[in-house]
N, C-alpha and C positions, 0 to 999 in steps of 0.2 A: 238316492241311496240304495236303490234296488240292485241285487246281484245281476250281473250280466253274463249270459252264456251264448257262445257261438259254436255251432257244430259244422265241421268241414270234413271232406273226404280226401284221402290219398289213394290213387289208383295205380296199380302196377301188376306186371306179370311175374309172379313169384316162382323162383326155382324150387321153393319148398312145397309148392302145390302143382308141380309138373307144368309150370309156366301158365297156369290158368289165370285169368284176370281176377284180381283181388281188390276189394275196397276196404280201406282201414279208416275207422272213425277217429277223428281228432277233435276233442272238445276243448275249447278255450273258455276260461273263466276269468272274470275281472273282479278283484276284491272291491267291494262297495265303499270301503273307507280309504284305502291307500291307492287304488287304481292299479296295483300290481297284477300281472297276468300269470296264469298257470295253465299249462296244457296237460290234459289227461289223455294218456295213450295206453289203454289197457292191453293192447296187442303186444307190447314190449315186455310185459311182466314175466312170462314164462322164459323168454330169451335171456333176461338179465339176472333173474333170481338165482340161478345156479352159480353165477359168478359172485354173488354176494353171500352165499351160504358160509357159515362158520365151519372151520376145521378144528375139531376138538383137540386133536393132538398138537396142533400149532398153538392153541390157547394154553394148553398145559405146559408146553415147552417155554412159552413166553413168561408165564408166571414163575416157573422154576429158574429160568435164567436171570430174572430181575430181582429175585427175593433177597439174595445175600447182601447186595449193596443198596438196597432200597432206603432212601433217606427218610421215608415216612413210617417205617416199621418201628415199634417201640424201642428196640435196642439201639437204634441209630438216631431217632428224632431229636432228642435233647442236645446231642452234640452237633447236629447238622442243620437244625432249623434256625432261621433268622428270628430276631426279636423285634417287637414293636418298641418304638421310643417310649419312654416313661410317661410322656404327656398323653399318649394314646392308651397304653395299658401298662400299669405299674409292674405287673409280673412278667411282661414280655411275651409270654405265650398264654393263650386262653385255653383252659381245660374246662369242658362242660360235658359231663357224662362220658361217653365214649369218644367225644370229639376233642381234637386239638387244633387250634387256629393260630396262625402266625403270618408275618408278611411274606409275600412272594419275593424270591431272590431277584427276579427280573419283572418289575412292575408293568402292568398293562394300563394302569390309570393312577391318579394321584394317591389313592388308597386302594391297596390290593392285598387281600388276605387269602391264604391257602387254608382250607378247612379239611383236615384229614378225617375220613369217615371210618373211624374205628381202627382196631389194631390188626385186623386180618388183612394180609397182603392180597389174597385172592378172594374175591366176592363176586358171585355171579348175579345175573339180573334179578332172580327171584329171592336173593338173599339180602337185598336192601330193605331193612325193616322200617316200619313206621316210626319207631322210637329213634332210630339212628337219623333218619331224614328230618324228624322234628327237632332233634338236637342241633343239626346243622343250620336249620332256619333260625332257631333261637340264638345260636352263636353269632350268626350274621346280623341279627337284630342288635345284639349287645354291642358289636363292633361298629355298626353303622351309626347307632345313636351317639357313640363316643366320637366318631369321626365328624359327625354333623355338629356336635357341640364345639369341637376345636375349630372347625371351618364351616360356618353356616351355609356357605354357597354349595356345599356338597349335598345335592338334592336328587341325584340320579344314581340308581344302582342296578346291578344285575348279579344274581347269584347263579353261577353257571357250573354245570357238572358235565365234563367230557369223559365218557367211559371207553377206555381202550384206544389204541392208536388210530383205528379207522374214524373215530370221533374227534381226533386231534389231541389226545392225551399223550404226553411224553413220559409219564410215570405210571407204572402198572397199579400201584396201590391206590384204591379208590379215594378220590378227593374232589372237593369243589373249590371254586374260586369266587370270592366276593369282590366285585369291582365297584368302586364308588367314585363319582366325579361331579364336578361343577358343570361339565359339558355333557349333554345327553348323547348316548350312543345312537347311531344313525336310525335304526329301526324304531327305537324308543322316541326319538325326536319326531319322526313322521307320525307315529301313533298319537302322540300328545298334540301336535300342531293340527292334525286333521280333526281330532276329537274336539279341540277348542274351536276350530272354525265352524264345525257343525253346530256346536252349542251357541256360538255367538250369532250365527246367521239364521238358524232355524229353531233355537231354543230347546233342543233335544239332547239327551245323553245317548250317544251312539251305542254304548255298551249295554245300557238298559234295553234299548230298542232291539238290539241284536239278540239278547237272551230271550226276550219275550217272543220274538219271531222264531227262534230255534225251538223253543218249547212248543209253540203252536204247530210248527211243521213236523217236529219229532224225528225227522230222517237223519239228522246229524247230532241231535242232543243226546248226551250220555246220562247225566244224573246231577242232582244237587247233593253234594256230600257235605254235611254240616252247613256252613254258609257259602260254600264254594260251588260255582257253576262250571260243570265239565261238558265240553262239546267238541266236535270236529269242525274245522274251518271249511267254509264254502270253497275257497281257493287255496288249498294247502301250498306251502312253500317247500316242504320236504316229505319224504316217504313216511307213511303211518303217523302223520302229525296229529297230536292231541293238544288241546288248549283248555285253559281254565281261567276264570275271572273271580276276583274278590270284590263283590258288589259294594260300592260306595267307599272303597278303600283305595287310595292312590299311592300309598307308600308302604314299603315292607315294614316300617316301624309301627304302622297302625294295626298290623295283624294281631289278633288275639288268639286265645287257645282254640276256639272253635274254627277259626280260619286255618290255623296250622294243621289241626286234625283233619279237616276236609281236604287240605292240600296233599298231605302225605298219604291219606287213604287213596286218593285218585292216582298219585304217583306210583304207589306199590301195585295198584290194579293195572296200570299201564305197563309197568315193567314185567308183571306176571304174564300179561298178554304177549308182549314181545318175546319173552323167554319160551313160552309154549308154542310160538309160531316161528321159531328159528331165527329171530332177529338177534344179532350178536352184540351190538353196541348201540349207544344212544347219546344224544345231546339233550340237555335240559337247561332251561333258563327261567328264573323267577325275576321279573323286571318290575321296577317301580319308579315313581317320580316324587315330586314334592308333596307334602301332606295336605296342602290346601287345594288340590286339583280334582278332588273326587266328584265334584258336581258334573264334570265332563270327561274325566279319565279314570279308568279303573286299573289297578295293578293286576298282573296276570302271570300265567304259566304257559310255556310252550315246550313240548317234548317231541322229539322225532327219532326214529330208528336210523341206524347207520349200518353199513355192511359188516359182516362178520370178519374176524381176524383169520387170515389164511396166508400160506406162503406166497402165492401169486395173487396179490391184492388188486382188486379193481375199485378205483375211487368212484363214488356215485355223484360227484360234482364235476361236471365237464364244462365245456366252453359256453354252452347256452345259459345255464344259471350263473356261472362265475363271471362271465364278461358281459352278457346281454341281460342279466338279471331277470330271466324268464324261467320259471320253474317247470319241471316235467314230473308228473306223477303217474304211477302205473295202476293205481286203484282209486276209483271215485270214493270220496268220503262217505257217501250214502251206503255203498257196499261195505266199506270198512266198519261203519257204525254197527251194522247188523252182526258182524263177527265180534266186535269189541264190547257191545252193550252188556252181554251177560257177565262180564268181569266187573261191571259197575253196579250190578244188582245189589240192593241193600238186603 
């Protein structure tokens, strides 16, 4: 279960250095639980970052262009939002604080709710408040409990937020999606099955061991906020990836107030870091499984930055991660942790 690292060198005569011989360090890391590989290539960071930078004027034009016909703005929502069947939700649309939740018009799973994050059509990364994110999680809990009551086989869920088109969002107005299914999503299936295998073969909870080790080493550990453990992964799958765990909780439905407060405090800290370091968009997922799995599996959070919105957009997902399932990262998590840790200081 030990993390594995292999360091290799690429050698070339670079025209950027008058064709002098150059050696570039390529570090391969293997995730100790899943076996997934990540290569860390810091030499590419400066080359690609300028292509990922956000264009403020493009962002403003995007929000202006999409505002009038936005189906999630308050003046349009009631007339254009789908309704839950009465057996799921009597009132059809769930209203909770600033949140409105209703079925997705085009479902991604047996149960799929859209959760609109407030009335503002334009919301920048540093404007996602703790109260707004907490209401979204509580709305997801309320719906998930109802879904599981109707269909007990619904044991797997993902609360996903895709922010702006570079992160896969087709609607500008900030919103999340709750996906609930009787079939685990691929990554969730791997995390659950490998966690169970380690527990059955070695009698250990991988997630408990992981957090203990990250705390001991300190180089990737961010903070414990409330009951939630925040850290950076040894082998990240995406740029600027941040993760969190809910100790001894395997289901979203088990999260209590302290869990939710710790989650949203870490999320707002992450988004503030992204905002102040020029990251324009992001993906977020809170994943969970059945409630009786906490002895070997812990529910968690994964967040990653995505490129900024700009007229000539460069996607950060190319053939290597998409088809070969090998991730490429430009900054080692240990270096990222040094920059990010002040944002998690209590």
